N, C-alpha and C positions, 0 to 999 in steps of 0.2 A: 596418623592420619585416623580422622574423626569419623565413623560412620553410621550409616543413615540417619544423621537428624536435618531436617529441610524445614526450619524452623525462620518464617520472615523474622527479615531485622525490620523494627517501628522506632518508632519516636516516641518518647514518652517521658515528660515532665513530672519527675517523684516530688511529693513535701518533703522535709524531711521530717524524721522521728523527731515526736518532742515527748517530755516527762509533761502525764496528767498532771492540773493546774487546780484547785477548788473553783468554786464556782464563783468565790468573788474574787480572786485574781483574775479569773480571766475576767469577770466584768471593768477591772480596775486595768486590766492591760488593754483592753479592745479600743480604745480610742488610738493609741498607739499603733495597733496592730494594722488598723484603719489605714491612720495618715502616713503609712511608711511607704515608698513606693515598690513597687514588685518587681524582683528580683530579676534578671535575667540570664533565665538558664536554660534558657530552649538549645538542644541538641544543632547539631547540622542533620537537613534531612538525608534519610539514608536512599537510594537507589536498588531496588533488589530487583533482579530477573533468573529467568531459569533457561539455563542453555539446551537446544537443541541436539543432543548428540546422534541423532539418526542419520543427520546428513555425511556421510564419508565419499571424498571426491578426491579431483588430483591432486591437490596438495599436501594432502594425505596419506601415509603408508602405513604398513604392517598392525592395522585396523579394522574390527571389521565389526557392526550393529548387528548382535542376534537375542531372538530368548527377550528383549528388554534391556541388554547392558550393551556397553561399549567393550570390547575385548582384543587383544593382541592374535595377531593370524597365528602367531608363531614362526612366521616363515621371515621373518626379518631380526636377526640379530645385530645389536649395534658394534660390528666389527672395523668401523673407520680409524681415523687418528686416536680413537681414546681409547681404541683395544679391547673393549668391554663384551660381554657376552650374553649371553641369552635374548630370549625373547623383548622386540624393539618394537612399538607403533609411534604413531604421532598421529595427531589430529589437532589441524587447526580450526580450530572455529570463523565463524563470519561476524563482520565485525557490529558490533553492538551501539545502538545511539543510547546514549545517557538522555535525561530529560534536563540537567542541568552539570555546569561545569564539575567534575571530579578529580583527585590527584591520587586518589587510596582506594585499594580495590581487594577485599579478600573472598573466598571461593570454599564452600562447601560441600565436598562430594559426599554422595551417599553409594558407598560401594562396601564388596570385601575383597578383601586386601589378604593373597595369603603370606606364611611370614615367606622371604627371600623376595616378596613382590614389590612395586611401590607406584606411586602416584604421585606424578611434577606438575603443577599446576601453575603455568608462568602467564604475563598479562602484558599488553603495550599500550598504548593510547595516543591520538591524537584529537586536532581542535579540528575538524572538516576537515575534507579528502586533498588540499592541498597542503594541509601542515604534515610533515616528514613525521613518521611513526616515532616515538620513543625504542629505547631499549627494550628489549624484556627483563620482568623482574615478577621474582616469583611469589604466588600470594598464599598466607597460611589458609587455615580455617576460620579466623576474627578478626577483631580491629588492629589486634597488638600483633600479630605475626603476618599483619595485610601489606600488598606490594605499595609502595610510594613511589609515585610518579613521579620524574623530575620536572613537570610543571601539569597544571591542569588541565585535562581534557575533556571533549565532545564525545567521541567514538572509543569502545572499547574491543582489542581481539583477544581472544586468548589461545592459549596455544596446551594440552593437555599431553604428557609425555609419558607412557605406558611401560613398565619395565615388568617383565614378568614372565621365567620360564616354565612355571608351571602349569600353562593355562589353564589357571583360576581365575584369574584375575577378572573381578569383571563391576565400570562401575553403571548405575543403576542411573545416576541425577547427579547434578551441578547446579547449584545455586550459587549466584556470584551477588554481592553487592558494592558497593561506592559510594565514596563519599569525599568532605575535603576537611584534611589537616590540617588546620590553623596557621598550628607554629610549623610547617613543613617549608624545608629552605625552599627557594626556586632557582631554576637554574638561568643562566645569562645568555647569550649569543655567542657565540668566540666570534673573535676574526679570523681565521683559519680552520680547517680543519687539525688534527692533531697529528704530529707526523714523531717517529720515534726510529732509533738505529737497532733492528734486532735480527738473530739468529736466525738462518731458514733453515729447515730439513724437507730433502723430497717426501712425499708422503707414499706415491704408489699406489698397491693396495687394488690393482683394476679388480673389477668385480664385487667387491665389499660395499657395503651400504653405509654412506654416512647418517652424522645427525638430526639430518633436517630429512633423510628417505633419499638419497640421490646415488643410483649406482653407480659405479666412479668406472668411468670408459677408457680407454686408452689415447694417451693425449688430453686428457682433459683439463681445463680450467677453474681453479678455485682456490680457498685456499681454507685453511683449518685455523681456528684462534681457541684458547683453551679459557672460555668463557662461552655459555649458551645466551648470553645477554646480548650477545650482536650478531646471530645466527637467524637467516635467512631462512624463509620460508621457500618447500622444496622448489625449485627452480627461478626463484625471486633473485632480486639483485638491492633490496634494501637496504641493507650492510654493504657494502662493498669495500674494498682499499685500494688503495696505489701501490703495487710493488713497484722499486726501482734497484736494479741486479748493476751487474758490471758492464750490460752490455743495451739494456733499454729497461723502460717500465711496462708496466700492465696493469689495468688495473680489472680485477678480480672477486666475483662475491663470495662472500664468506658461507659454505655449506658445510664447514664440518667441526668439531668442536674436539682441542686439543691442540701442539703435543702435551705430552706430560698430565695437565692441571686441568681440569671443567669448571673453575671456580675463580679463574684469577682473570678478569678483565685489568688488565695493566693498563690500559691507554685511559680509562677512568686517575682522574683526580682520587690520593689515595683517600679523604672522608667519604669517598663514596664508592669506591672498592669495593667487593665481594665479602674478600677474603684478602687475607698476608697486608694489612694496610699500612704496616710498618714499613715498608718498599714505597722507594720513590715513586710518582707517576713514568710511566715509562720503560719500568724494567720488569720481567719477566718472573716470577720466581723460580720457574727452572734456571734461567739466568744467576740470580743470586745463589741458587744452591751447589751451582755446578761451581760458580765462581770465589766465592766468600764463605759455603756452607752453611747458608741458610737452612734455617730445620733440619738440622745436622746431616743437612747435606742428600735430603730429599726432598721426594714431592708432595702435595694434598695428600695422593695413597699410600704413604712411605717407601717410595720405589727408593732407589738409586737413581741419581741426577746424572746421565752417563753426558749429556749433552747442555749446553744453555737454550734449547730454541726455545723463541718464543712467536715461531707461526710455522704452522708447515703448508706446503706449497703443492696442488696436483700435478702431472708431470709435465704436462702441455704449458703452464704457467712456469715451471721452474726453469724447465729447457730456454721461455719464450725469456727471461727477462736476463740469461746467460752464464747461469750456475752449472757448472760439471760435479762441483760437490758441494757438499750443505755449504751453508756461506754468510755472510750478514749482508743485510737487505734494508734497504730503506725505508718505510712504512705509510702510509698517510692514512689515516680512518677518516673516510669522506665522511661518514655521518654525523660526526662531532662537530658539526660547525655550533650545535645549539646541545651546548654543556656546561656545567657548572666549569667555573675559572679553576687554573692550576694555581696549586697552594707554593708558599713559598717553601722549595728547593725540590719541587717536582720538575727533575730532569731526566732524559731519554737515556737508557745506559748506550753504549757503543763496545763495539770491537776492540 
């Protein structure tokens, strides 16, 4: 994580460095240089803004802004489906309007980050209030590690996730930049939301905290998927799934991350999947590890996979769809009506 660098990005056109020539040679070359049309070297303009970290509201959890910095409160361990400990905080910033469409965003935090602590900056976008949000994408601190959104957007929302068991992590500022990558592939509208048959487990964990800050209640209704890309904000339903079990179907929001993995967006085509791109679309890595020995039978953390789960269901959802024990369900990822088309060989795993 780059610390305390807040240099604005500016568009500049630099002439190439040339070897010094004698005056006579310059006079001879002058007509040719004058007659040649100027090269088109203009870079895409960059929109840069500074995030306001001082506002902590109802959809944030486990964070506070004090002494000029955003910090964790130390009261919210991430102990939902992902089973991770340590101080955990989430801040979702207010949407920011861009002055021109962009599809690439990077973030430069000014922060004190002790050993064992981490800051994750994710962004999503939309083209006006009626347009659905893209999935979240993790943003690095320069153009080479920028978040590449699947389409050009005019509004960007930022989510900061702080992991800090030390209590010393302090984010003092955050500068963001957005531009357009002319070579980026463009998404296309899908005919229907993507559906896969996956193995479901019961989450339980009443009283624990999910990845978006929700405290799990008895008979709760939500699901966990093994990627933050489709994680709704606290109390939100912008990323929801339709789960069909033995008895009935239920539409439930994605409020937690897991089971097993946290970077396995298996509902996306392999070409844009965050990790495990060797697997076909619709096949969770945990299922491939359990059934086929993928990654030596281990998940992304190196743990031995003991079941093929690709989704966790909160207790209310688990019982409502008719499951009495862990089992196979059909899941439709409702936000994927705008997504890249499936490539050849992209098929859902089944039981």
